[in-house]
Each structure stands twice: as C-alpha cells, then as structure tokens.
N, C-alpha and C positions, 0 to 999 in steps of 0.2 A: 510200797509198790509191789505188786505181784509180778510172777515171771512174764505173763502177758503184757502188761504195760511196760515192762522194761525192755523186752526184746522185739518190740515191733521193729521191722526194717526201716530204716530211715527214709527211704524213697517212697515208702507207703504213708505218705503224710497227707491226710485230708484237707488240711488247712491250706494247701496249695491250690485246691480246687474250690475254696470258699465253703466247704462242707463244715457244718458245725456238728459235732459228735454230741449224743447224750453223755453227761458225766457218768452215767450208770447205764451200762448196755441193757439191764434188766428193767429199767424205767419204761413204763408205758405212757407214750406221749399221743399215740393215735388209736382209736377205737377200729379203724379200717380193718376190714378181715377180707380173706379170699376164700374160696370154697376148696382151697387145697387140702385142708385138713379132713373136710367131708370126703373129698376123692380118696384120700389115702386110707381113711378108716373103711371105705367100701372096696377098695381094690388091692389093699397091702396089708401085711400082718404088723400090728404094733409090737414093738419089743417090750417083753415083760420078763420077769424072772421065772415065771412058770412055764413060759413057752420057748423062750430063747435063753436058757440059763448062762451060756458061754459068752454071747452078745451083751447079755445084762451085765456080767461081771466085768467085761471089757470097758463098758461105758462107765461103771463104778470106779474102775481103777483111774480111768483118764480124769473124772471129775475130783478125785482125791488127790491126784499128783498135781493138778492146775490149781487146786485149792480155790475153786469157785463153784457156785450153786448150780445145780441141773434144774433148768427150767424149760428143758426141751423135749419134744416127742421124737422118738426113733421109729423107724419102720423098715422092714425089710420087703423089698418088691421083686417080683419074678422077672428076672431079666438074664438070660443065659448067654446074652451075646456082649454086653458091656460090664466090665469091672470098674464101676463108678459108684461115687458117692455125691450127694448134693446137699446143700443147706438151702431150704426155702423159707425166707424170712420176710415180713413186712418190713419196709425200712424204718419205720418208727414204733415197731411192735416190742413186746416185752419176752418174747418166745420165738421159736422157729421149729421146723420139722426137718430132721435129717434123714435121708433115705438112702438105704444101703441096697444095693443090687445082689440078688442071690449068687451070682457069679463071682462077685467081690467077697462075699463071705465064705464061698467054697474054696477059693483061691488062697486067702490069707490065713495065717496062723493068728492065735489071739493077741500077741504083741503087735504084729504088723497091722492088725485091725484097729488096734487102739491108737496107732499113729494116724491113720485115716480118720477115725473118729474125732481125734483131738484136732486135726486139720480142719475139719468142717465145723467144729465148735469155735475155733479161731474166727472163721468167717463171720460168724454170729456176734461175737465178742468184740471184735473190730469195727462191727457196723458196716462191713462192706456192701451190705444192701443198698447203702445211702449213695454209693458211687454210681454216677451216671453211666449207662450202658454205652459202649463204643458206638454201636449200630444206632443209637438215639439221635446222632449229629450227622448232618451232611458237610460239615466242614472238615476237610482233610487234616489240618493241623491239630484240631481238638480230637479228631478221631485217633491219630496217631498218639497223642498225649494220653488218652483215655486207655488206650491198649497198654501203654508203658505203665499206667497206674494198675491196670488189672494184672500183669505180670508181677508188680510189686507186692500186691495183694497175697499173690500165691507164695512169694518168698516169706512173708511174715507168717503165713498160715502153717508152711512147712516146718518153720522153727518150733511153732506150738505142737505140731505133730510129734516131732522128736521129743520135745520136753514132756508131752502127755503119755508118750508111751515108755519113757525111759531109757531108751536104747537107740544109738544112732544107727547099729546095724540093722535093727528091725525096721527102722523109718527107710533106710536105703533099699533093703530088701523089698519092702512094699513098693516102693517107685519102680523097681526092675520089674517085678511080677505084674504089676499094672501095665507098665508099657509093653511087655512082651506077651503077655497074657498067659505065661507059662508058669508052672509050679517049679519047686526045687528039685523035682524029679528031672528036669530038663536044663535046670541052671546051675552055673558054679559062680558064687558071689565074691568074685575077686574084683573088687571095685577099682583098684588101679587100671586094670585093663579096660573099664569102661571110661575112664577118664582119658585113657589113651586115644579113644574114640572121639572125645571132645577136643583133644588137641588136634587130631586129623580134620576135624570139621571146621576149626579155626584156620589151619593152614590152607584150606582151599576156599577161604573168605566167607565161611559160614553159609547159612541159607537164609536169604533175605525174604523168603515167604514166611519166615517166623516172626518177622515185623508185624504181621497182621494176625498174629495169634494172641488169645488171651492170657495163655500160659507160657512160661519160660519152657525150653525143652527139657527133658528129663535129665539130660547130662549137666546143663546148667544147674538144675536143682539140686542134684546129687553134690555137686562141687560147692555150692552155695552152703549147704547143710554141714558138710565137712569142714569148711573155713569157720562156719559159726562155732561148731564143736571145739574149734581151736582157739576161740577168742579168750582173752583175759577175762573179760566180763562173764561170761558163761561159767568158766572154770571156778571163778571166786564166788559167784552167786550160789553154785550148788555144791561148793566144797569137794570139788572132785580129787584133791590132792595133786592136780596136775597143774604145770604152769602153762598159760596161754601162750600162743605165738604170736598173735596180733591184738591190737585194739579194735573193738567193735567197729569204730568209725572206719578204720581201714579195710575191715571185712567188707563193709557195706560198699565202699569204693571199689574194691575188688570185684565184688559180685556184679556190680553196674557195668564194669568196664568188660567183664567177661561175657556177660548177655550181649554187650553192644558188639563184641567180636563176633558174635554169631548171627545177630539179627541185622547188622550194619549200623552206619551212623546216620541214616537219613532222618530220623526223629530229631536228632541233636542239630544236624545241619538246618533242618526246615525251621527249627526254633530259633537258632542264631540269625538266620535270613531274616525273619520277621522282626527280631529286635532290631537288628542294623537298619531296615528300611522305616521301622517305627521312629528310632532315633533321628533318622534323617528328616522324616516329614513332620516329626514333634519339634525339631529345632526351626523348621520353616514356620511352624505354627506360632512358637514364641516370639521370633524374629519379625513375624507380620502381625504380631498383635496391636502394634501401633500404625499398622498400614504402610510401614516403610521397611525396606530391606536395605540397611545402610551398607556403605562401603566397608566400615569395620566389621559389621555382622557378616558380610560376604567373606571377608578375609578368615573369620573364625570358622565360618562353615566349610570353606576351602581346606583348612587345616585339619578339619574332622573327617571330611568325606571326599576331598580330592578335587583336582581341577575339572575333570569331565562332569562330575555330578553337579558342581557349582555352576558351570556355564550351561547345563540343561535346565537346571532350576530357573536361573536368572532370565533364560530365553522364555520358559514357560510362563513365568510372573509377567512378563512383557506382553505376551500374545494371549493370555487367558484372562478370563474376568474372575473376581475374588471368588464367586460362588463356586466356579469349577475347581479352583485350587482347594477351597474348603471341603469340597466333596472327596477329593483325592486323600486330604488328611483324615476325614471322618471314616473313609473306607479302610485306610491304613490301620486306624486304631480299633475299629470293628474286628479285624482280624487279629490284632494283637491281644483283643480281650479274651482269645482262646488260649492264650498262653499260660504257663504256671505262674503263680504269685511272685515267686523268687525271680522270674525274668520280668515281670510287670514292675517290680519294685526297682529292678536294676535300671529299667528305662527311667522311671520317675526321678531316681537319684542323678543319672547323668544328665537329663534335662534341667533339673533344678540348679545344676551348677551354671546354667546358662543367665540365670538371674544377675549374677554379678558383673556380666558382660554386656547385656542388651543395651542398645542405645536410647530405647525409648522409655516410657514411664513403667517402673518396675512393679508397681501395683496392677497395672494391666497384665504384665507378664505372669505375676502371681496368680491371677485369675484363670489365665490360661492353664498353668499347672494344675490348678484345682479342677479345671474342666477335663483335663488329659486323665488324672486319676479317676474321675467319675466314669469317662468313657472306656477306661481300662477295667471297670469294675473292681477297683481295689477298695 
C-alpha cells in the first residue's frame, strides 16, 4: 500500500455515496473526451523541461516522492489575479490536466509549489472527479452532505501535498501565501499565531457561511495538517525518528470536530433529524405491513417515539386512507435516500429489530425491510 492509499482522510469515503472507484486510477474506462486539452494547448503553455525547468523539476520531485507514475499534463496559464491550481479530469479517464496560474508560480518557491502540485495530483489519484457536484442537486440534505464530502476531499489532498513536497513547513507556507496573496516579504510564518486566530473564530461560534463552501477554511486545513504530522501512523510509515502523539483515527475525529466548530452542526443535525423521522415512518411501514396497528405494536411505538407521536400517528391512521399513509412513508424514504450509507445502514439495522416483535406475519414484514433497503438505495 502506497502513501496515498494509506493516508486518505477517513471522512473522504466514496463508498458512503455509492461511488465505485476504479481499482487503478490510471485505468481507462471511458473514451469520452472534452475539448479542455485543445483549449489549453491553444491558450496556455505546456510545462516541459526546456521551457519551465524549475516547474518541471518540482513535478519530477513530487512523483518521485509519491512513487506513482506521471500520466498527467501540466500547463501554466496567464492569470495575475488568482493564486490557483486546478485538476481537470474526466471522471473515468486515465489522465488529467493540471493548470497552474502565473501568479501562483510567481508567489511560491519550488518546495511550496511542489505541495500544490502534489495536492492536485491527489485529486486525480483519489478520483474526486467522480464525486457529484453539490450544485447538481436541489435537495438541501444532499447538497449539505456533498459539500461535506468536498471539504473532506481537500483534507485528503492536503495530506498528499505535504507528503509530495516532503516538508510540513513548506505546505503551511503555501497555504498562508495563497490565502493572503502575499510573499515572504510581508509574512512571518509563526504558525501558532495563525492557530490563535482559529481559536478566536471558534470562540465566536465560527462562520456558518462556510457550511456552503467546498473547501475548509485555511485555518482548519493548517491545523489538520499539523495534527496529521503528529500521528503515529505518519511518523512510523516515514521513519521520522519521532514518536507520534495521536492515532490517525483520533486525528480524523479531531479534524471533523474542529471543522464542525467553525461551520456549525446544521449538517449533522439535519442528518439526525431525517434518520429519526425515517425510523418513525419505517416502523409504521413495518407495523402496517399486515394492515393492522395492534395494541402491542402501539406500545412498542410509544416506547420508541413517545406518547405525542403515537397519538398523532393513531389519529392519522384512523382519518386517512392507506394510500395517503403510504405516500408519507415513501416521501420520507425518498428524502432518507440522500443520507450517507452509514446512516442508511443504521436505519435498516434498527428497523430489522422490529421483526422480533411484530404481531403480524414476519415474512410480510421481512419483505417490507427489503423494500425499505431498495428505497434507501442500499
């Protein structure tokens, strides 16, 4: 297992979105092409040893450290306003184009540039192009969860940026330079002072506008990278002669909680609310699978969801026709299908426990569980 496979951020897990990755990122599954390469060849300058010796050297250093093959095209494009690098890849293609702006190249030294190059290479290697774009959905829950995934993808790529340049300081310097737009002429790289700014941000309850951002803010990203460098797994893998402070699993949880303190917990709250609502209507779906909501089942429902919900459901069943009840159940599961798989599995596991207590035919209830799994897209 290479470093890229070993150190992917645990929250950056495509299986939670039912995304199947290629076993080999360099495998060509689709022949679909865009005209992006044509445009770049006509409007930007392709990186070669003869034209950009320093950039070429930085690229070589990155691939040597990551121990993966270079199947990518690199370009420099004229942009004196944005310090930016992007990875343009077809979702099932075997290559990509990485574009560096001229301002980025001018602002960073070679090691700092290596961290940015490795970051963009990571997006290709991790196949982040397969992730649905947040703006592709009109469902708010799915939108928020996709934004969470986009932020997680950046944490993964930042780690490889650090590994690809071989220097934590250079990775952090690159982040500060890109965020501020300033060179070392105007910056002091006292990283603990920047983390003081993060603590101040958390003390004022963060900035919930960042919940709608595809990237974590630079303070979270710096902290995440420092914590990663302190992990037992990182130090052991690279034989740094240092003893780690945290297990990587703990690091990942610390990062998740730290980002949540900045963006707020609406995403988590929204997911929990949908899970709770789905468990309630899923219970009704199972209990009504034999067309009867028995007194025993009502008591079980009351124990799980309270007196008020039970009274409301019993009244609704009395005054509504079965079709309208089923519509409410179906709508609830349609919304729940936008959850991550770990939440869907939690729902199915909890509802499956009801098979032991239903009054009706358990075979009918089992068929309802199978239908629920289908509706959840599990």
